[in-house]
matplotlib code that plots the C-alpha trace (Angstrom):
import matplotlib.pyplot as plt

x = [-0.9, -3.5, -4.4, -7.9, -8.0, -10.2, -12.0, -9.1, -6.7, -9.1, -9.5, -5.7, -5.4, -8.1, -6.2, -2.8, -4.3, -6.3, -3.0, -1.4, -4.2, -3.4, 0.3, -0.6, -2.9, -0.1, 2.5, 0.2, 0.1, 3.9, 4.4, 5.6, 8.4, 11.7, 11.2, 13.7, 12.7, 14.8, 12.7, 9.5, 11.0, 12.0, 8.5, 6.9, 9.0, 8.4, 4.6, 4.6, 6.5, 4.4, 1.3, 2.8, 3.6, 6.8, 7.9, 7.7, 9.7, 12.8, 15.5, 13.1, 15.4, 17.9, 15.7, 17.3, 14.3, 10.7, 8.9, 9.5, 9.6, 9.5, 9.6, 8.4, 9.8, 10.5, 7.7, 8.4, 11.0, 12.7, 15.3, 14.9, 18.0, 18.9, 19.9, 16.7, 14.6, 11.0, 10.3, 7.1, 5.4, 6.9, 4.8, 5.8, 4.6, 4.7, 4.5, 4.4, 3.4, 3.6, 3.3, 0.7, 0.8, 2.2, 0.0, 1.1, -0.5, 0.5, -0.7, 0.6, -0.5, 0.8, 0.8, 1.4, 4.0, 2.6, 0.9, 1.3, 0.4, -3.1, -1.4, 0.1, -3.2, -5.0, -2.3, -2.7, -6.5, -6.8, -4.3, -6.4, -9.6, -8.2, -7.8, -11.5, -12.4, -10.4, -11.8, -15.4, -14.7, -13.2, -16.2, -16.4, -17.0, -15.4, -11.9, -8.7, -7.9, -11.2, -9.6, -6.6, -8.7, -10.8, -7.7, -6.2, -9.4, -9.7, -6.1, -5.8, -8.9, -7.2, -3.9, -1.7, 1.2, 0.8, 3.8, 3.8, 7.1, 5.6, 2.3, 0.1, 0.1, -1.5, -0.7, -1.1, 1.5, 3.9, 4.2, 4.1, 1.9, 0.2, -1.5, 0.3, -2.1, -1.2, -2.5, -3.1, -5.4, -4.5, -5.9, -6.4, -9.1, -6.9, -8.0, -11.5, -11.9, -13.0, -14.2, -11.3, -8.6, -6.6, -5.0, -2.8, -4.0, -1.7, -1.8, 1.5, 0.8, 2.9, 2.4, 4.5, 5.2, 5.0, 8.6, 10.8, 14.4, 16.2, 18.8, 22.2, 21.0, 19.1, 15.9, 14.6, 12.4, 12.2, 10.3, 12.5, 11.4, 11.6, 7.9, 6.3, 4.6, 2.0, 1.2, -2.0, -2.5, -4.7, -5.0, -8.5, -10.5, -12.8, -16.1, -18.8, -21.2, -20.9, -17.8, -14.4, -13.7, -10.9, -8.8, -6.2, -8.2, -7.8, -9.8, -8.2, -9.0, -12.6, -12.9, -11.5, -14.3, -14.8, -15.7, -18.4, -17.9]
y = [20.5, 17.7, 16.3, 15.4, 12.4, 12.3, 9.2, 7.9, 8.3, 6.7, 3.7, 3.3, 3.7, 1.0, -1.4, -0.7, -1.4, -4.4, -6.0, -5.1, -6.8, -10.0, -9.7, -9.3, -12.3, -14.4, -13.2, -14.0, -17.6, -17.8, -16.7, -19.6, -20.5, -21.0, -18.6, -15.7, -12.1, -12.1, -14.9, -12.9, -10.0, -12.2, -13.6, -10.2, -8.7, -11.7, -11.5, -7.7, -8.1, -11.2, -9.1, -6.4, -3.9, -2.3, -2.4, 1.2, 0.7, -0.7, 2.0, 4.6, 7.0, 4.2, 1.5, -1.8, -4.1, -4.4, -5.4, -3.8, -6.8, -5.8, -8.3, -8.0, -4.7, -3.4, -0.9, -0.3, -0.3, -3.5, -4.5, -8.1, -10.3, -14.0, -14.4, -13.1, -16.2, -16.1, -18.2, -19.6, -16.9, -13.9, -11.3, -9.7, -6.6, -6.5, -3.1, -3.2, -1.1, -1.2, 1.1, 0.4, 2.7, 5.5, 5.2, 4.0, 1.6, 1.1, -1.2, -3.0, -6.1, -7.6, -11.4, -13.9, -16.6, -19.9, -19.9, -16.5, -15.1, -13.7, -10.4, -10.4, -11.4, -8.5, -6.1, -7.2, -7.2, -3.8, -2.2, -3.4, -2.2, 1.2, 1.7, 1.0, 3.3, 6.1, 5.7, 5.7, 9.4, 9.6, 11.1, 14.1, 17.3, 16.0, 17.1, 15.1, 15.1, 13.5, 10.3, 10.9, 11.5, 8.4, 6.2, 7.9, 7.4, 3.7, 2.9, 5.1, 3.6, 0.2, 1.3, 1.1, 3.3, 5.3, 6.1, 9.8, 10.1, 8.4, 9.1, 8.2, 10.3, 11.1, 8.9, 9.0, 9.5, 9.8, 7.3, 10.1, 13.1, 15.7, 15.5, 14.1, 11.9, 11.6, 8.7, 10.9, 13.7, 17.2, 20.5, 21.9, 20.2, 19.7, 20.1, 19.3, 15.9, 16.1, 13.4, 12.2, 12.4, 9.2, 8.6, 5.9, 5.6, 3.5, 3.2, 2.1, 0.8, -0.6, -2.6, -0.1, 3.6, 5.1, 6.3, 5.0, 4.8, 4.3, 1.5, 2.1, 1.0, 4.3, 2.6, 0.1, 1.8, 0.0, 0.8, 2.6, 0.3, -3.0, -3.5, -5.3, -3.3, -3.8, -1.9, -1.8, 0.3, 0.6, 3.1, 4.7, 6.9, 9.7, 9.2, 11.8, 10.2, 7.9, 6.1, 6.0, 3.1, 0.9, 0.2, -2.2, -4.6, -7.9, -11.1, -12.3, -9.1, -9.3, -12.8, -11.7, -9.3, -5.5, -4.2, -1.6, 1.7]
z = [-8.5, -8.2, -11.6, -12.6, -15.0, -18.1, -19.3, -21.3, -18.4, -16.0, -18.4, -18.5, -14.7, -14.3, -16.5, -14.8, -11.4, -12.6, -13.7, -10.4, -8.6, -10.5, -9.5, -5.8, -6.0, -7.4, -4.9, -2.0, -3.2, -3.2, 0.4, 2.5, 5.0, 3.1, 0.3, 0.0, -0.4, -3.6, -5.0, -4.2, -6.1, -9.1, -9.3, -9.0, -11.8, -14.0, -13.5, -14.2, -17.5, -18.5, -18.2, -20.4, -17.7, -16.6, -12.9, -11.7, -8.5, -10.2, -10.4, -9.0, -7.3, -7.2, -5.6, -6.9, -7.1, -8.5, -5.3, -1.8, 0.6, 4.2, 7.0, 10.7, 12.0, 8.5, 7.7, 4.0, 1.2, 2.3, -0.3, -1.4, -0.7, -1.4, 2.2, 3.7, 4.1, 5.4, 8.5, 10.1, 12.1, 10.2, 8.6, 5.2, 3.5, -0.3, -2.0, -5.8, -8.8, -12.6, -15.6, -18.3, -21.3, -19.3, -16.2, -12.8, -10.3, -6.6, -3.9, -0.8, 1.2, 4.4, 4.7, 7.5, 6.8, 7.8, 11.2, 12.9, 16.3, 17.1, 17.7, 14.3, 12.7, 14.4, 13.2, 9.6, 9.8, 11.5, 9.2, 6.3, 8.0, 8.6, 4.9, 4.4, 7.3, 5.5, 2.0, 3.4, 3.6, 0.1, -1.7, -4.1, -2.1, 1.1, 2.1, 1.9, 5.6, 6.4, 5.0, 7.3, 10.4, 9.8, 9.5, 12.7, 14.7, 13.8, 14.7, 17.7, 19.3, 19.0, 20.5, 17.4, 16.4, 13.2, 11.1, 10.5, 8.5, 5.5, 3.7, 0.8, -2.4, -5.7, -8.6, -12.4, -15.1, -12.2, -9.3, -6.8, -7.5, -5.4, -2.9, 0.2, 2.1, 5.9, 7.9, 10.9, 11.9, 10.6, 11.8, 8.3, 6.1, 3.1, -0.5, -1.6, -3.3, -6.9, -9.3, -11.4, -8.7, -8.3, -4.9, -3.3, 0.3, 2.4, 6.2, 7.8, 11.3, 14.2, 17.3, 19.3, 18.7, 15.3, 15.2, 12.4, 11.3, 8.0, 7.7, 6.2, 2.8, 2.8, 1.8, 4.4, 7.0, 10.4, 13.6, 16.1, 19.0, 17.0, 17.1, 14.1, 11.3, 8.6, 5.4, 3.3, 0.2, -2.8, -5.7, -5.6, -7.9, -6.7, -8.5, -9.3, -6.9, -3.9, -2.6, -4.2, -6.7, -5.6, -8.7, -7.4, -5.2, -7.0, -6.7, -3.5, -1.6, -2.8, -1.5, 1.9, 2.0, 2.1, 5.6, 5.8, 7.5]

ax = plt.figure().add_subplot(projection="3d")
ax.plot(x, y, z, "-o")
ax.set_aspect("equal")
plt.show()
């Protein structure tokens, strides 16, 4: 069942996601060659708790960390490790969330480590842009899979692989709520979007095919062909009129700029 949030719930969702935006801004500043993925996780958890939140990923279905840190061909759910050191030219995806007064937030960013290749820069930029292409369709009265189709069209036109085994989701008092939000075109229109819905829209994109595999840790998802992947996610609110409100954007993302679609 898709939940519709009332004014109080929306206020709490806004605050949960505002705090998460601060966490992502701080984590982005920490990305550099020589830092370990475990250090990123430690910093992320410290920031979340300092802001008064609770890391919602930690121990979620057994996940052992607060921040999912995925490097290069790792798509999502990379487990932070002391021995995994970021190198010049890597790309790293950070997926994080927190709970504020019972309400969840969820957002992901992919960053370059030092100087990266033009191909990697395009992957990160186009993954981000595909999110904005999708949520341009996220208006009350439209259908959910219009978001999916717009993401698919943007990425397919540019020759990227789209991960089909993982999707976005509803979010609220639970981290994962209905509905499932594919990043690829579906025949059925999906449910009608209504004001008060809160959704986590998250394109996961590869430089090769979209096929993925799970590593032996049962968490880390990697591309089957070894191609690099990027991930971009925000929690959004369907508003009564006009475009969706992006709740988890953060100051750094605002400074990068919001593409128009």
